[in-house]
Every structure is written in structure tokens, then in C-alpha cells.
C-alpha positions, 0 to 999 in steps of 0.5 A: 347443688341440691339437698339430699334428702335420704328417705327412711326405707320402709319394709313393705309389711310395715308399709302395708300395715300403716296405710291400712291402721294409720293411728295404730300401734307398732307391729312387735316385728318392728318393736324388736328393732329397739336396741337391736339395730336401732337405739332404744329410742328409736335412732339408728345404731350404726354410724354412717357409710364414710365413718363421720357419724360412729356408731351409738355406744350408750350414750353418755352416761357419767360425769367426767372426772372432776364434775361435782352435782351443783357445779357448772358441767365440765365439757367432757369433749374439751381436747377434741379439735376443730376439724374444720371451719364453714365460711361463706367462701366454701360453704358450697362444699358442704351444701348438702349436709346444711340446713337452708338456715345456716345457708342463709346465716353464712350468706347474710353475714359473710365476716363474721358467721361461721360454723366449726365442725368437730367430731361427732360424739353421740352422747345422748343418752337416758335412764334404763327405765325410759328405754324399757317405757318406750318398748311399752309404749311403742306397742300401744301408743297412737294418735288421736284421729285429728293427731292433736293429741295421743293415747295409750302412752306413758313415760316412754317415747311413744313413736320410736319408729315414725311413720309421720311427721306428727309422730315425730313432732310428738316425740319432741314434746314427750320426750324425756327431759328430767323428772323435775327441773329448776334453772335461772337463766338470762335471755337478751335481744341485742339491737343492730349495733349489739346493745342489749338488756338481760332478763333474768328468769327462774324457772321450775318443771315438773313434768309428769309424764315421764316420771319414775312409776307415772300411770295414765290415771295419776297424770290425767291429761296433764304432761307437764307443769311449768312455772317461770318467774321474771325477776329482773329488770325492775320494771318486769321483775314479779310477773310470773307464768304458769302453764298446764301442758296437755296430753290430748288437747281436744279433751282439754286444751292448754290452761296458762295463767298471769301474775300481774305484780301491779294488779296483784291478781291472778287471770287466765291467760289464752294468748300464751299459745301459738304465735303470740309474742314470748314474754319479754321478748322483744316480739323475737319469738313465738310462744310456740319457739320455746322449747324449739316448739311447744304446745298444740301441732293443730295449726299445721300440716306435718310432713315427714320428709325423711332423714338427712346427715347435716351439720347441727349444734350439739355437744355445747358445753364450750358455749355454756362453759362459766369462763364465758360472760355473757358479753363474750356470746352476745355480739352484734347481728348474731351470737359469737360464732367463737363457741358453737360446737356443730357436729354432723347428725342424722336428724328427722326433717320435718315439714310444717305448713300453715292449714289452709283457714289457720292464722300464724305468722310463720308460713311453713317450718322445717324442723330437724330432729335429733334422732338419738334423743328427738330434741329439735335442733334446728327450725327454718321459719318462713314468713308468708311471702315465703321468704325465710325469715327466722332460724332458730338453733338449739344448743344441746348438750347432755346433762350427764349426771341425769342423764338427758339430752336438752338445750343449754341455749335457744338462740332465733335469728331474724334475718329481716331484722338483722337481731336475735333472741338468746334465752337460756344463758346461765354462764354467770349464774347456777346450772340446771337444778335436776335435783329438786321436787315439786309438788303438784300443788305447787302449779295451781293459780292459788298457789301462783297468788300466793307466791305473788303476794310473798 
């Protein structure tokens, strides 16, 4: 059965506007749809025809009873039963609701890989100020001529009614996550037999673009600051990565620095981008796979294929439970499929094809992007032979004390190697902390040097 891509119908007047002024902002009649037939961030307000996707009712904006800030997140949907399980044996009847990566995983591991499907909970939510700013940004935002930057946008989602694949990807890059965040997480790349070494990261995020009262003048050209220290194992401990991510990448490329504890020196790190290997990942992911996709989109041509209703990882509270040990999650070949929760959601489908003359280990990629949050949930990655190579899953959930929708765990599964990389586990650690605040001065090479020498 062929996959059915449901293209978004664009009114004739808007189509004329897009064709004749491709990089321009949205007209007023389209912006008026936000909060009407569309959610404040641009998703379809209504449910689908058969009721498997409900209408969006504002999302999850309050913690469940018993939750205290700082503790691990309580599952607000713990009483939801499994509706059915997709296996290699019955996947045919769900083929039009599965991404190519999930089909491949079901076929590759017929004895162990399965997908437990639950009722759909459209829990994605953001503060009202993000909704207000999205309307404002939609009226002015535009891509640079080559699409390698965004102009005249701040705080809000710049393209809530996207016309191109690049606009969808920039929505992901600029989506609401938090003002500040820090996390203490584990990464593992199990061998085929299941052996692994945990790599511990301490991450800090200073996300300028969406901060309250931010202005283009205050932000400059920096979207966010990111700092990551490896604290274990001992052979890797002490290395620190600092990244300054930019908005208009034609004006200024990403800047990155590395502190090397052996040399006790800070060096520029121009290779922290594109398809260079991710930190301590054993070659199992590229730099631009972190956060499902990050950095410059310049090496690909981006095509908006439309929208589709498929099963995606969502509301992953069970997978994030502190009752689980890392050994419960990290099993051979793929993570333990007892714990992920899959739901049917509408996603934007974006096809990325490597530009002629450009270099990357992935010839093409298919991105599945949540309509309610602009979080990338799935990515299929193909090698230079056009064979499906790696599948990335973003196990997202609503951090309801913020609120936001962000991944709890990212898993990059390599079909050819029979291995995977899991990054983001904190079941045996402490949960994300959004009640922090950093100064910009903490994210400079000089600060990195001082921090590394302490």
C-alpha cells in the first residue's frame, strides 16, 4: 500500500501571494486564522475525520496533582490503556500511518521491535506571550534570499502557516523551548550484544530568541548559547563545548569552541557542524542530528511534501520514569520498546535532498514535524546509495511546569550497524531544570577557559 501524503490546500489568493513574493510575510487574512481555525502556533485546531486525532483544546498547561517543581515528571496519562500494538506481523494494515523508518525497524527486528499505540493527547502548549509574538512575527518574518537565515522575527514562531520546507525547518530551529534550561543527562551507544558505556553530560541552554521582552537589538544575531561539559567517564571528563548559534547565517556563521582538559586550552571548533561526528557518539550521529536537527540548512534543498497523519513518539512520560534504570531501557539492537508511547498526530513532511556539489554523509532526509509544537519527532536518513540508513526518534513530552513540548530522549538507530545511540536519559539523575537563569557572559571563550581550569 502506498503512503498517502495529504497535501495542505492553499487558497488561490494566498498561492498567488506566495508565488509572486516568495520570501514575504503572511497577509493579514491568513494571520487572522491563528487562534481561529488554526492553533496559535499554526496547527489545525480541529480533529480529524475519524476522531483518532482530537481537537486541540489548549494543551497541557498545569502540572498534575502531586507534582512539585524539581521532581521527576508525573505521567498525567498513566491510566491510558494501550489501544493496540503494531508488529512486523500486522504492520501492513497500518502501513499508510507509518514513516519509512518505523517500517524498516519493524522488518529488521521482527522478534523484538513493536510499537504500543495509545490514544492521542494533543498536550503541546506554550505561554500566551509566545502565541502573541507568533502573530506579530508572522506579519513581518521572511527568509533571506537563499533561505539561510530569518529576517524581521523575534520570540514567536516565524512561519506558523508555512509555504516551504525551509520555513518548517526554521520553525523547528526557532521553536519555543524555554528561556533557560540545564540538564544532567546520559548518552549510550550499545554494541550489537548490548554492552555500553555511559557518557554523562552537563548541559546549559541560554535561548535568547524566545526570551521575554527580547528585541532584535538586544539579541543581535545570536539565537542561543549552548554549553556542554562531559563529566564521565574519566577518560573524557573535563571537555567542554561552547556554541553560539546564529539567526542570519549569511551574516555570521555558527561559532564554537572546545576546552581540552589535557592541553588546558580553549580552541575554535569550526568542525562542530554538519556531518562531523557528535561528541562521544562513537560515530553514531552527526553534529546536525543533535536536537533532531540544528545548525545551517545550507547544504540541502528543502521540499514541503505536505501533511500526514502517522504514529509518532509523544507524551513519553513512561520512558522518562525514575522507576526505570538505564539497563531497563538500553537493550541490544534498539531501546526496549515496552516503554515508548506512540500516538497518531498530524505532522509536516519535509524532504531534504543534498545540493549538487555539497558534502554530507546523508544524501537525503525526511523530517516529520509536529504541527502543534514544531518539534521534529522522526527523521529518516539515507546514504549515498539511496538506502535507508538511520532512523531518528525524538521522544517528546510536555514539561507542564513551563509549559513546552521538547524531547526527553533522542534515539538514532543505525540499520546497517545494528546499533543505536540514545542521548538524554536522566531516569537515574535529576530532571531538566527550567528555574535557572544565566548571564550571557557565562557563555564566552574567556568564561570557558576559567571554568575548565577550576
